[in-house]
PyMOL CGO cylinders between C-alpha atoms (Angstrom):
from pymol import cmd
from pymol.cgo import CYLINDER

trace = [
    CYLINDER, 65.23, -18.38, -15.94, 67.27, -18.93, -19.03, 0.3, 1, 1, 1, 1, 1, 1,
    CYLINDER, 67.27, -18.93, -19.03, 65.74, -19.86, -22.38, 0.3, 1, 1, 1, 1, 1, 1,
    CYLINDER, 65.74, -19.86, -22.38, 66.15, -23.60, -21.73, 0.3, 1, 1, 1, 1, 1, 1,
    CYLINDER, 66.15, -23.60, -21.73, 64.29, -23.37, -18.44, 0.3, 1, 1, 1, 1, 1, 1,
    CYLINDER, 64.29, -23.37, -18.44, 61.47, -21.35, -20.02, 0.3, 1, 1, 1, 1, 1, 1,
    CYLINDER, 61.47, -21.35, -20.02, 61.04, -24.05, -22.67, 0.3, 1, 1, 1, 1, 1, 1,
    CYLINDER, 61.04, -24.05, -22.67, 61.02, -26.75, -19.98, 0.3, 1, 1, 1, 1, 1, 1,
    CYLINDER, 61.02, -26.75, -19.98, 58.40, -24.88, -17.97, 0.3, 1, 1, 1, 1, 1, 1,
    CYLINDER, 58.40, -24.88, -17.97, 56.12, -24.27, -20.97, 0.3, 1, 1, 1, 1, 1, 1,
    CYLINDER, 56.12, -24.27, -20.97, 56.35, -27.92, -22.00, 0.3, 1, 1, 1, 1, 1, 1,
    CYLINDER, 56.35, -27.92, -22.00, 55.41, -28.90, -18.46, 0.3, 1, 1, 1, 1, 1, 1,
    CYLINDER, 55.41, -28.90, -18.46, 52.26, -26.70, -18.38, 0.3, 1, 1, 1, 1, 1, 1,
    CYLINDER, 52.26, -26.70, -18.38, 51.17, -27.36, -21.96, 0.3, 1, 1, 1, 1, 1, 1,
    CYLINDER, 51.17, -27.36, -21.96, 48.01, -29.16, -20.79, 0.3, 1, 1, 1, 1, 1, 1,
    CYLINDER, 48.01, -29.16, -20.79, 47.10, -26.46, -18.25, 0.3, 1, 1, 1, 1, 1, 1,
    CYLINDER, 47.10, -26.46, -18.25, 43.89, -24.58, -19.13, 0.3, 1, 1, 1, 1, 1, 1,
    CYLINDER, 43.89, -24.58, -19.13, 45.78, -21.29, -18.65, 0.3, 1, 1, 1, 1, 1, 1,
    CYLINDER, 45.78, -21.29, -18.65, 48.81, -22.39, -20.64, 0.3, 1, 1, 1, 1, 1, 1,
    CYLINDER, 48.81, -22.39, -20.64, 48.40, -19.46, -23.03, 0.3, 1, 1, 1, 1, 1, 1,
    CYLINDER, 48.40, -19.46, -23.03, 48.63, -17.02, -20.12, 0.3, 1, 1, 1, 1, 1, 1,
    CYLINDER, 48.63, -17.02, -20.12, 52.06, -18.39, -19.25, 0.3, 1, 1, 1, 1, 1, 1,
    CYLINDER, 52.06, -18.39, -19.25, 53.09, -18.15, -22.90, 0.3, 1, 1, 1, 1, 1, 1,
    CYLINDER, 53.09, -18.15, -22.90, 51.96, -14.51, -23.14, 0.3, 1, 1, 1, 1, 1, 1,
    CYLINDER, 51.96, -14.51, -23.14, 53.85, -13.59, -19.98, 0.3, 1, 1, 1, 1, 1, 1,
    CYLINDER, 53.85, -13.59, -19.98, 57.04, -15.30, -21.15, 0.3, 1, 1, 1, 1, 1, 1,
    CYLINDER, 57.04, -15.30, -21.15, 57.01, -13.88, -24.69, 0.3, 1, 1, 1, 1, 1, 1,
    CYLINDER, 57.01, -13.88, -24.69, 55.83, -10.33, -23.99, 0.3, 1, 1, 1, 1, 1, 1,
    CYLINDER, 55.83, -10.33, -23.99, 57.03, -9.42, -20.49, 0.3, 1, 1, 1, 1, 1, 1,
    CYLINDER, 57.03, -9.42, -20.49, 53.52, -8.19, -19.63, 0.3, 1, 1, 1, 1, 1, 1,
    CYLINDER, 53.52, -8.19, -19.63, 52.82, -7.98, -15.89, 0.3, 1, 1, 1, 1, 1, 1,
    CYLINDER, 52.82, -7.98, -15.89, 50.65, -10.52, -14.05, 0.3, 1, 1, 1, 1, 1, 1,
    CYLINDER, 50.65, -10.52, -14.05, 47.77, -8.08, -13.53, 0.3, 1, 1, 1, 1, 1, 1,
    CYLINDER, 47.77, -8.08, -13.53, 47.96, -6.95, -17.15, 0.3, 1, 1, 1, 1, 1, 1,
    CYLINDER, 47.96, -6.95, -17.15, 47.78, -10.54, -18.41, 0.3, 1, 1, 1, 1, 1, 1,
    CYLINDER, 47.78, -10.54, -18.41, 44.73, -11.32, -16.28, 0.3, 1, 1, 1, 1, 1, 1,
    CYLINDER, 44.73, -11.32, -16.28, 42.96, -8.08, -17.28, 0.3, 1, 1, 1, 1, 1, 1,
    CYLINDER, 42.96, -8.08, -17.28, 43.20, -8.72, -21.03, 0.3, 1, 1, 1, 1, 1, 1,
    CYLINDER, 43.20, -8.72, -21.03, 39.94, -8.81, -22.96, 0.3, 1, 1, 1, 1, 1, 1,
    CYLINDER, 39.94, -8.81, -22.96, 39.51, -10.29, -26.40, 0.3, 1, 1, 1, 1, 1, 1,
    CYLINDER, 39.51, -10.29, -26.40, 38.77, -6.79, -27.66, 0.3, 1, 1, 1, 1, 1, 1,
    CYLINDER, 38.77, -6.79, -27.66, 42.33, -5.92, -26.61, 0.3, 1, 1, 1, 1, 1, 1,
    CYLINDER, 42.33, -5.92, -26.61, 43.83, -8.70, -28.73, 0.3, 1, 1, 1, 1, 1, 1,
    CYLINDER, 43.83, -8.70, -28.73, 44.22, -8.60, -32.51, 0.3, 1, 1, 1, 1, 1, 1,
    CYLINDER, 44.22, -8.60, -32.51, 45.25, -12.11, -33.52, 0.3, 1, 1, 1, 1, 1, 1,
    CYLINDER, 45.25, -12.11, -33.52, 45.28, -11.22, -37.20, 0.3, 1, 1, 1, 1, 1, 1,
    CYLINDER, 45.28, -11.22, -37.20, 47.76, -8.39, -36.71, 0.3, 1, 1, 1, 1, 1, 1,
    CYLINDER, 47.76, -8.39, -36.71, 49.62, -10.24, -33.96, 0.3, 1, 1, 1, 1, 1, 1,
    CYLINDER, 49.62, -10.24, -33.96, 49.30, -7.54, -31.30, 0.3, 1, 1, 1, 1, 1, 1,
    CYLINDER, 49.30, -7.54, -31.30, 47.75, -7.01, -27.90, 0.3, 1, 1, 1, 1, 1, 1,
    CYLINDER, 47.75, -7.01, -27.90, 46.90, -3.72, -26.21, 0.3, 1, 1, 1, 1, 1, 1,
    CYLINDER, 46.90, -3.72, -26.21, 47.61, -3.19, -22.53, 0.3, 1, 1, 1, 1, 1, 1,
    CYLINDER, 47.61, -3.19, -22.53, 44.95, -0.76, -21.31, 0.3, 1, 1, 1, 1, 1, 1,
    CYLINDER, 44.95, -0.76, -21.31, 44.24, -1.94, -17.77, 0.3, 1, 1, 1, 1, 1, 1,
    CYLINDER, 44.24, -1.94, -17.77, 45.38, -4.21, -14.95, 0.3, 1, 1, 1, 1, 1, 1,
    CYLINDER, 45.38, -4.21, -14.95, 43.73, -6.52, -12.42, 0.3, 1, 1, 1, 1, 1, 1,
    CYLINDER, 43.73, -6.52, -12.42, 44.78, -5.72, -8.85, 0.3, 1, 1, 1, 1, 1, 1,
    CYLINDER, 44.78, -5.72, -8.85, 43.96, -7.09, -5.39, 0.3, 1, 1, 1, 1, 1, 1,
    CYLINDER, 43.96, -7.09, -5.39, 42.53, -4.73, -2.76, 0.3, 1, 1, 1, 1, 1, 1,
    CYLINDER, 42.53, -4.73, -2.76, 42.24, -5.66, 0.90, 0.3, 1, 1, 1, 1, 1, 1,
    CYLINDER, 42.24, -5.66, 0.90, 43.73, -9.08, 0.43, 0.3, 1, 1, 1, 1, 1, 1,
    CYLINDER, 43.73, -9.08, 0.43, 41.04, -10.60, -1.79, 0.3, 1, 1, 1, 1, 1, 1,
    CYLINDER, 41.04, -10.60, -1.79, 38.80, -8.08, -3.54, 0.3, 1, 1, 1, 1, 1, 1,
    CYLINDER, 38.80, -8.08, -3.54, 39.75, -7.67, -7.19, 0.3, 1, 1, 1, 1, 1, 1,
    CYLINDER, 39.75, -7.67, -7.19, 39.40, -4.53, -9.26, 0.3, 1, 1, 1, 1, 1, 1,
    CYLINDER, 39.40, -4.53, -9.26, 40.44, -3.35, -12.70, 0.3, 1, 1, 1, 1, 1, 1,
    CYLINDER, 40.44, -3.35, -12.70, 42.46, -0.16, -13.02, 0.3, 1, 1, 1, 1, 1, 1,
    CYLINDER, 42.46, -0.16, -13.02, 44.18, 1.79, -15.77, 0.3, 1, 1, 1, 1, 1, 1,
    CYLINDER, 44.18, 1.79, -15.77, 47.99, 1.89, -16.10, 0.3, 1, 1, 1, 1, 1, 1,
    CYLINDER, 47.99, 1.89, -16.10, 49.72, 4.29, -13.72, 0.3, 1, 1, 1, 1, 1, 1,
    CYLINDER, 49.72, 4.29, -13.72, 51.75, 5.94, -16.48, 0.3, 1, 1, 1, 1, 1, 1,
    CYLINDER, 51.75, 5.94, -16.48, 51.15, 6.89, -20.11, 0.3, 1, 1, 1, 1, 1, 1,
    CYLINDER, 51.15, 6.89, -20.11, 53.82, 4.40, -21.20, 0.3, 1, 1, 1, 1, 1, 1,
    CYLINDER, 53.82, 4.40, -21.20, 52.02, 1.68, -19.28, 0.3, 1, 1, 1, 1, 1, 1,
    CYLINDER, 52.02, 1.68, -19.28, 49.24, 1.91, -21.84, 0.3, 1, 1, 1, 1, 1, 1,
    CYLINDER, 49.24, 1.91, -21.84, 50.84, 0.26, -24.84, 0.3, 1, 1, 1, 1, 1, 1,
    CYLINDER, 50.84, 0.26, -24.84, 50.61, -2.05, -27.85, 0.3, 1, 1, 1, 1, 1, 1,
    CYLINDER, 50.61, -2.05, -27.85, 52.80, -5.17, -27.78, 0.3, 1, 1, 1, 1, 1, 1,
    CYLINDER, 52.80, -5.17, -27.78, 53.69, -7.32, -30.80, 0.3, 1, 1, 1, 1, 1, 1,
    CYLINDER, 53.69, -7.32, -30.80, 53.05, -11.07, -30.58, 0.3, 1, 1, 1, 1, 1, 1,
    CYLINDER, 53.05, -11.07, -30.58, 55.09, -13.83, -32.19, 0.3, 1, 1, 1, 1, 1, 1,
    CYLINDER, 55.09, -13.83, -32.19, 53.47, -16.57, -34.26, 0.3, 1, 1, 1, 1, 1, 1,
    CYLINDER, 53.47, -16.57, -34.26, 53.73, -19.24, -31.52, 0.3, 1, 1, 1, 1, 1, 1,
    CYLINDER, 53.73, -19.24, -31.52, 51.99, -16.98, -29.00, 0.3, 1, 1, 1, 1, 1, 1,
    CYLINDER, 51.99, -16.98, -29.00, 49.24, -16.22, -31.51, 0.3, 1, 1, 1, 1, 1, 1,
    CYLINDER, 49.24, -16.22, -31.51, 48.82, -19.96, -32.07, 0.3, 1, 1, 1, 1, 1, 1,
    CYLINDER, 48.82, -19.96, -32.07, 48.55, -20.57, -28.31, 0.3, 1, 1, 1, 1, 1, 1,
    CYLINDER, 48.55, -20.57, -28.31, 45.93, -17.81, -27.98, 0.3, 1, 1, 1, 1, 1, 1,
    CYLINDER, 45.93, -17.81, -27.98, 43.86, -19.22, -30.84, 0.3, 1, 1, 1, 1, 1, 1,
    CYLINDER, 43.86, -19.22, -30.84, 43.84, -22.67, -29.24, 0.3, 1, 1, 1, 1, 1, 1,
    CYLINDER, 43.84, -22.67, -29.24, 42.96, -21.10, -25.89, 0.3, 1, 1, 1, 1, 1, 1,
    CYLINDER, 42.96, -21.10, -25.89, 40.04, -19.22, -27.41, 0.3, 1, 1, 1, 1, 1, 1,
    CYLINDER, 40.04, -19.22, -27.41, 38.63, -22.45, -28.84, 0.3, 1, 1, 1, 1, 1, 1,
    CYLINDER, 38.63, -22.45, -28.84, 38.82, -24.19, -25.45, 0.3, 1, 1, 1, 1, 1, 1,
    CYLINDER, 38.82, -24.19, -25.45, 37.25, -21.18, -23.79, 0.3, 1, 1, 1, 1, 1, 1,
    CYLINDER, 37.25, -21.18, -23.79, 34.34, -21.20, -26.22, 0.3, 1, 1, 1, 1, 1, 1,
    CYLINDER, 34.34, -21.20, -26.22, 33.74, -24.85, -25.35, 0.3, 1, 1, 1, 1, 1, 1,
    CYLINDER, 33.74, -24.85, -25.35, 33.78, -24.05, -21.62, 0.3, 1, 1, 1, 1, 1, 1,
    CYLINDER, 33.78, -24.05, -21.62, 31.35, -21.22, -22.22, 0.3, 1, 1, 1, 1, 1, 1,
    CYLINDER, 31.35, -21.22, -22.22, 28.97, -23.53, -24.09, 0.3, 1, 1, 1, 1, 1, 1,
    CYLINDER, 28.97, -23.53, -24.09, 29.10, -26.10, -21.30, 0.3, 1, 1, 1, 1, 1, 1,
    CYLINDER, 29.10, -26.10, -21.30, 28.40, -23.47, -18.62, 0.3, 1, 1, 1, 1, 1, 1,
    CYLINDER, 28.40, -23.47, -18.62, 25.45, -21.99, -20.51, 0.3, 1, 1, 1, 1, 1, 1,
    CYLINDER, 25.45, -21.99, -20.51, 23.64, -19.22, -18.63, 0.3, 1, 1, 1, 1, 1, 1,
    CYLINDER, 23.64, -19.22, -18.63, 25.96, -19.67, -15.64, 0.3, 1, 1, 1, 1, 1, 1,
    CYLINDER, 25.96, -19.67, -15.64, 28.82, -18.19, -17.64, 0.3, 1, 1, 1, 1, 1, 1,
    CYLINDER, 28.82, -18.19, -17.64, 29.67, -14.59, -16.65, 0.3, 1, 1, 1, 1, 1, 1,
    CYLINDER, 29.67, -14.59, -16.65, 30.82, -13.00, -19.90, 0.3, 1, 1, 1, 1, 1, 1,
    CYLINDER, 30.82, -13.00, -19.90, 33.29, -10.19, -19.20, 0.3, 1, 1, 1, 1, 1, 1,
    CYLINDER, 33.29, -10.19, -19.20, 35.19, -10.76, -22.47, 0.3, 1, 1, 1, 1, 1, 1,
    CYLINDER, 35.19, -10.76, -22.47, 38.23, -11.85, -20.44, 0.3, 1, 1, 1, 1, 1, 1,
    CYLINDER, 38.23, -11.85, -20.44, 40.93, -13.72, -22.32, 0.3, 1, 1, 1, 1, 1, 1,
    CYLINDER, 40.93, -13.72, -22.32, 42.02, -15.55, -19.17, 0.3, 1, 1, 1, 1, 1, 1,
    CYLINDER, 42.02, -15.55, -19.17, 39.20, -16.33, -16.79, 0.3, 1, 1, 1, 1, 1, 1,
    CYLINDER, 39.20, -16.33, -16.79, 37.86, -19.05, -14.54, 0.3, 1, 1, 1, 1, 1, 1,
    CYLINDER, 37.86, -19.05, -14.54, 35.66, -21.72, -16.09, 0.3, 1, 1, 1, 1, 1, 1,
    CYLINDER, 35.66, -21.72, -16.09, 32.61, -19.59, -15.21, 0.3, 1, 1, 1, 1, 1, 1,
    CYLINDER, 32.61, -19.59, -15.21, 34.04, -16.47, -16.91, 0.3, 1, 1, 1, 1, 1, 1,
    CYLINDER, 34.04, -16.47, -16.91, 34.91, -14.60, -13.71, 0.3, 1, 1, 1, 1, 1, 1,
    CYLINDER, 34.91, -14.60, -13.71, 38.41, -13.11, -13.20, 0.3, 1, 1, 1, 1, 1, 1,
    CYLINDER, 38.41, -13.11, -13.20, 41.30, -15.30, -12.08, 0.3, 1, 1, 1, 1, 1, 1,
    CYLINDER, 41.30, -15.30, -12.08, 42.60, -14.11, -8.71, 0.3, 1, 1, 1, 1, 1, 1,
    CYLINDER, 42.60, -14.11, -8.71, 46.15, -12.77, -9.25, 0.3, 1, 1, 1, 1, 1, 1,
    CYLINDER, 46.15, -12.77, -9.25, 47.52, -14.29, -6.05, 0.3, 1, 1, 1, 1, 1, 1,
    CYLINDER, 47.52, -14.29, -6.05, 46.01, -17.68, -6.82, 0.3, 1, 1, 1, 1, 1, 1,
    CYLINDER, 46.01, -17.68, -6.82, 47.46, -17.52, -10.31, 0.3, 1, 1, 1, 1, 1, 1,
    CYLINDER, 47.46, -17.52, -10.31, 50.91, -16.70, -8.93, 0.3, 1, 1, 1, 1, 1, 1,
    CYLINDER, 50.91, -16.70, -8.93, 50.67, -19.57, -6.45, 0.3, 1, 1, 1, 1, 1, 1,
    CYLINDER, 50.67, -19.57, -6.45, 49.67, -21.97, -9.23, 0.3, 1, 1, 1, 1, 1, 1,
    CYLINDER, 49.67, -21.97, -9.23, 52.69, -20.83, -11.25, 0.3, 1, 1, 1, 1, 1, 1,
    CYLINDER, 52.69, -20.83, -11.25, 55.05, -21.58, -8.37, 0.3, 1, 1, 1, 1, 1, 1,
    CYLINDER, 55.05, -21.58, -8.37, 53.53, -25.02, -7.87, 0.3, 1, 1, 1, 1, 1, 1,
    CYLINDER, 53.53, -25.02, -7.87, 53.96, -25.80, -11.55, 0.3, 1, 1, 1, 1, 1, 1,
    CYLINDER, 53.96, -25.80, -11.55, 57.55, -24.53, -11.53, 0.3, 1, 1, 1, 1, 1, 1,
    CYLINDER, 57.55, -24.53, -11.53, 58.32, -26.77, -8.57, 0.3, 1, 1, 1, 1, 1, 1,
    CYLINDER, 58.32, -26.77, -8.57, 56.78, -29.78, -10.32, 0.3, 1, 1, 1, 1, 1, 1,
    CYLINDER, 56.78, -29.78, -10.32, 58.89, -28.97, -13.38, 0.3, 1, 1, 1, 1, 1, 1,
    CYLINDER, 58.89, -28.97, -13.38, 61.93, -29.10, -11.03, 0.3, 1, 1, 1, 1, 1, 1,
    CYLINDER, 61.93, -29.10, -11.03, 62.91, -25.52, -11.73, 0.3, 1, 1, 1, 1, 1, 1,
    CYLINDER, 62.91, -25.52, -11.73, 64.55, -23.15, -9.22, 0.3, 1, 1, 1, 1, 1, 1,
    CYLINDER, 64.55, -23.15, -9.22, 62.16, -21.35, -6.87, 0.3, 1, 1, 1, 1, 1, 1,
    CYLINDER, 62.16, -21.35, -6.87, 60.89, -18.40, -8.87, 0.3, 1, 1, 1, 1, 1, 1,
    CYLINDER, 60.89, -18.40, -8.87, 58.03, -15.90, -8.85, 0.3, 1, 1, 1, 1, 1, 1,
    CYLINDER, 58.03, -15.90, -8.85, 55.60, -15.27, -11.68, 0.3, 1, 1, 1, 1, 1, 1,
    CYLINDER, 55.60, -15.27, -11.68, 57.12, -11.80, -11.98, 0.3, 1, 1, 1, 1, 1, 1,
    CYLINDER, 57.12, -11.80, -11.98, 60.41, -13.46, -12.91, 0.3, 1, 1, 1, 1, 1, 1,
    CYLINDER, 60.41, -13.46, -12.91, 58.91, -14.32, -16.32, 0.3, 1, 1, 1, 1, 1, 1,
    CYLINDER, 58.91, -14.32, -16.32, 58.89, -10.56, -16.97, 0.3, 1, 1, 1, 1, 1, 1,
    CYLINDER, 58.89, -10.56, -16.97, 62.54, -10.29, -15.91, 0.3, 1, 1, 1, 1, 1, 1,
    CYLINDER, 62.54, -10.29, -15.91, 63.39, -13.30, -18.04, 0.3, 1, 1, 1, 1, 1, 1,
    CYLINDER, 63.39, -13.30, -18.04, 61.76, -11.77, -21.13, 0.3, 1, 1, 1, 1, 1, 1,
    CYLINDER, 61.76, -11.77, -21.13, 63.65, -8.51, -20.71, 0.3, 1, 1, 1, 1, 1, 1,
    CYLINDER, 63.65, -8.51, -20.71, 67.00, -10.19, -20.08, 0.3, 1, 1, 1, 1, 1, 1,
    CYLINDER, 67.00, -10.19, -20.08, 66.69, -12.56, -23.03, 0.3, 1, 1, 1, 1, 1, 1,
    CYLINDER, 66.69, -12.56, -23.03, 65.61, -9.73, -25.34, 0.3, 1, 1, 1, 1, 1, 1,
    CYLINDER, 65.61, -9.73, -25.34, 68.55, -7.51, -24.38, 0.3, 1, 1, 1, 1, 1, 1,
    CYLINDER, 68.55, -7.51, -24.38, 71.02, -10.39, -24.58, 0.3, 1, 1, 1, 1, 1, 1,
    CYLINDER, 71.02, -10.39, -24.58, 69.68, -11.20, -28.06, 0.3, 1, 1, 1, 1, 1, 1,
    CYLINDER, 69.68, -11.20, -28.06, 70.46, -7.65, -29.18, 0.3, 1, 1, 1, 1, 1, 1,
    CYLINDER, 70.46, -7.65, -29.18, 66.96, -6.15, -29.14, 0.3, 1, 1, 1, 1, 1, 1,
    CYLINDER, 66.96, -6.15, -29.14, 67.29, -2.38, -28.80, 0.3, 1, 1, 1, 1, 1, 1,
    CYLINDER, 67.29, -2.38, -28.80, 66.76, -1.25, -25.18, 0.3, 1, 1, 1, 1, 1, 1,
    CYLINDER, 66.76, -1.25, -25.18, 64.15, 1.29, -26.28, 0.3, 1, 1, 1, 1, 1, 1,
    CYLINDER, 64.15, 1.29, -26.28, 62.06, -1.49, -27.85, 0.3, 1, 1, 1, 1, 1, 1,
    CYLINDER, 62.06, -1.49, -27.85, 62.40, -3.61, -24.70, 0.3, 1, 1, 1, 1, 1, 1,
    CYLINDER, 62.40, -3.61, -24.70, 61.40, -0.60, -22.60, 0.3, 1, 1, 1, 1, 1, 1,
    CYLINDER, 61.40, -0.60, -22.60, 58.30, -0.02, -24.73, 0.3, 1, 1, 1, 1, 1, 1,
    CYLINDER, 58.30, -0.02, -24.73, 57.25, -3.67, -24.47, 0.3, 1, 1, 1, 1, 1, 1,
    CYLINDER, 57.25, -3.67, -24.47, 57.64, -3.63, -20.70, 0.3, 1, 1, 1, 1, 1, 1,
    CYLINDER, 57.64, -3.63, -20.70, 55.83, -0.32, -20.29, 0.3, 1, 1, 1, 1, 1, 1,
    CYLINDER, 55.83, -0.32, -20.29, 58.67, 1.31, -18.37, 0.3, 1, 1, 1, 1, 1, 1,
    CYLINDER, 58.67, 1.31, -18.37, 58.50, 5.06, -17.76, 0.3, 1, 1, 1, 1, 1, 1,
    CYLINDER, 58.50, 5.06, -17.76, 61.76, 5.51, -19.68, 0.3, 1, 1, 1, 1, 1, 1,
    CYLINDER, 61.76, 5.51, -19.68, 64.55, 3.51, -21.30, 0.3, 1, 1, 1, 1, 1, 1,
    CYLINDER, 64.55, 3.51, -21.30, 66.76, 4.57, -18.37, 0.3, 1, 1, 1, 1, 1, 1,
    CYLINDER, 66.76, 4.57, -18.37, 64.61, 2.47, -16.03, 0.3, 1, 1, 1, 1, 1, 1,
    CYLINDER, 64.61, 2.47, -16.03, 65.10, -0.53, -18.32, 0.3, 1, 1, 1, 1, 1, 1,
    CYLINDER, 65.10, -0.53, -18.32, 68.86, -0.10, -18.53, 0.3, 1, 1, 1, 1, 1, 1,
    CYLINDER, 68.86, -0.10, -18.53, 69.22, 0.43, -14.77, 0.3, 1, 1, 1, 1, 1, 1,
    CYLINDER, 69.22, 0.43, -14.77, 67.08, -2.62, -14.00, 0.3, 1, 1, 1, 1, 1, 1,
    CYLINDER, 67.08, -2.62, -14.00, 68.72, -4.95, -16.51, 0.3, 1, 1, 1, 1, 1, 1,
    CYLINDER, 68.72, -4.95, -16.51, 72.29, -3.67, -16.52, 0.3, 1, 1, 1, 1, 1, 1,
    CYLINDER, 72.29, -3.67, -16.52, 73.46, -7.27, -16.02, 0.3, 1, 1, 1, 1, 1, 1,
    CYLINDER, 73.46, -7.27, -16.02, 72.48, -7.99, -19.63, 0.3, 1, 1, 1, 1, 1, 1,
    CYLINDER, 72.48, -7.99, -19.63, 74.45, -5.06, -21.04, 0.3, 1, 1, 1, 1, 1, 1,
    CYLINDER, 74.45, -5.06, -21.04, 77.95, -6.64, -20.98, 0.3, 1, 1, 1, 1, 1, 1,
    CYLINDER, 77.95, -6.64, -20.98, 76.79, -9.20, -23.55, 0.3, 1, 1, 1, 1, 1, 1,
    CYLINDER, 76.79, -9.20, -23.55, 75.57, -6.33, -25.74, 0.3, 1, 1, 1, 1, 1, 1,
    CYLINDER, 75.57, -6.33, -25.74, 78.93, -4.56, -25.32, 0.3, 1, 1, 1, 1, 1, 1,
    CYLINDER, 78.93, -4.56, -25.32, 80.80, -7.66, -26.48, 0.3, 1, 1, 1, 1, 1, 1,
    CYLINDER, 80.80, -7.66, -26.48, 78.51, -8.06, -29.50, 0.3, 1, 1, 1, 1, 1, 1,
    CYLINDER, 78.51, -8.06, -29.50, 78.97, -4.39, -30.42, 0.3, 1, 1, 1, 1, 1, 1,
    CYLINDER, 78.97, -4.39, -30.42, 82.76, -4.73, -30.16, 0.3, 1, 1, 1, 1, 1, 1,
    CYLINDER, 82.76, -4.73, -30.16, 82.81, -7.72, -32.49, 0.3, 1, 1, 1, 1, 1, 1,
    CYLINDER, 82.81, -7.72, -32.49, 80.47, -6.12, -35.02, 0.3, 1, 1, 1, 1, 1, 1,
    CYLINDER, 80.47, -6.12, -35.02, 82.49, -2.90, -35.22, 0.3, 1, 1, 1, 1, 1, 1,
    CYLINDER, 82.49, -2.90, -35.22, 85.76, -4.82, -35.39, 0.3, 1, 1, 1, 1, 1, 1,
    CYLINDER, 85.76, -4.82, -35.39, 84.42, -6.97, -38.22, 0.3, 1, 1, 1, 1, 1, 1,
    CYLINDER, 84.42, -6.97, -38.22, 83.94, -3.77, -40.25, 0.3, 1, 1, 1, 1, 1, 1,
    CYLINDER, 83.94, -3.77, -40.25, 87.26, -2.18, -39.30, 0.3, 1, 1, 1, 1, 1, 1,
    CYLINDER, 87.26, -2.18, -39.30, 89.40, -5.24, -39.96, 0.3, 1, 1, 1, 1, 1, 1,
    CYLINDER, 89.40, -5.24, -39.96, 87.48, -6.75, -42.87, 0.3, 1, 1, 1, 1, 1, 1,
    CYLINDER, 87.48, -6.75, -42.87, 89.02, -6.89, -46.31, 0.3, 1, 1, 1, 1, 1, 1,
    CYLINDER, 89.02, -6.89, -46.31, 88.18, -4.01, -48.66, 0.3, 1, 1, 1, 1, 1, 1,
    CYLINDER, 88.18, -4.01, -48.66, 85.67, -6.15, -50.57, 0.3, 1, 1, 1, 1, 1, 1,
    CYLINDER, 85.67, -6.15, -50.57, 83.96, -7.35, -47.40, 0.3, 1, 1, 1, 1, 1, 1,
    CYLINDER, 83.96, -7.35, -47.40, 83.83, -3.84, -45.96, 0.3, 1, 1, 1, 1, 1, 1,
    CYLINDER, 83.83, -3.84, -45.96, 82.27, -2.47, -49.15, 0.3, 1, 1, 1, 1, 1, 1,
    CYLINDER, 82.27, -2.47, -49.15, 79.59, -5.15, -49.09, 0.3, 1, 1, 1, 1, 1, 1,
    CYLINDER, 79.59, -5.15, -49.09, 78.70, -4.90, -45.40, 0.3, 1, 1, 1, 1, 1, 1,
    CYLINDER, 78.70, -4.90, -45.40, 79.29, -1.27, -44.41, 0.3, 1, 1, 1, 1, 1, 1,
    CYLINDER, 79.29, -1.27, -44.41, 76.10, 0.84, -44.25, 0.3, 1, 1, 1, 1, 1, 1,
    CYLINDER, 76.10, 0.84, -44.25, 78.11, 3.88, -45.46, 0.3, 1, 1, 1, 1, 1, 1,
    CYLINDER, 78.11, 3.88, -45.46, 79.76, 2.18, -48.42, 0.3, 1, 1, 1, 1, 1, 1,
    CYLINDER, 79.76, 2.18, -48.42, 79.31, 3.94, -51.77, 0.3, 1, 1, 1, 1, 1, 1,
]
cmd.load_cgo(trace, "trace")
């Protein structure tokens, strides 16, 4: 998706009880299983960060289990923007209300995104719900995983350093990021060309003001 389509999708699902999960996926690039495995102890709303320390996977078609990241880089801290923090705060308030209504029937596993009874959301069901919502929003047929690709592509196209994008995605190396999202690199090349040219061909006064090596 492009940025316009992401906005359209998020507006469409704004009333969904798991709206914040879609926001987190779109603005962080965190994987589906990592989103659904988040606990409130992994989220620091004050500092605007979340820690990815585990993932929710499906075994044997339906059984769910939590597991640690496969690589050291998979275990990571990801910065959150102010809008995502706002969405998480609103989600926490709604969740507290659900918990109060469920009473003793609520299974408290500290999950950020859970069913109304506190139990984990099945990853496949969550992905299916995403596709249904995308269809209702009249967007092209996409997978939930495409939110991760969208985040990476938009970040690279906006000029975010590939190493930073790689760290946010939890890739084993920046090479993996560049190989996977090479389609976004031409835009970075064009930006780099214009920035360098603006220094080379600027007037002396402009060059002195903008050059990082000016004395």
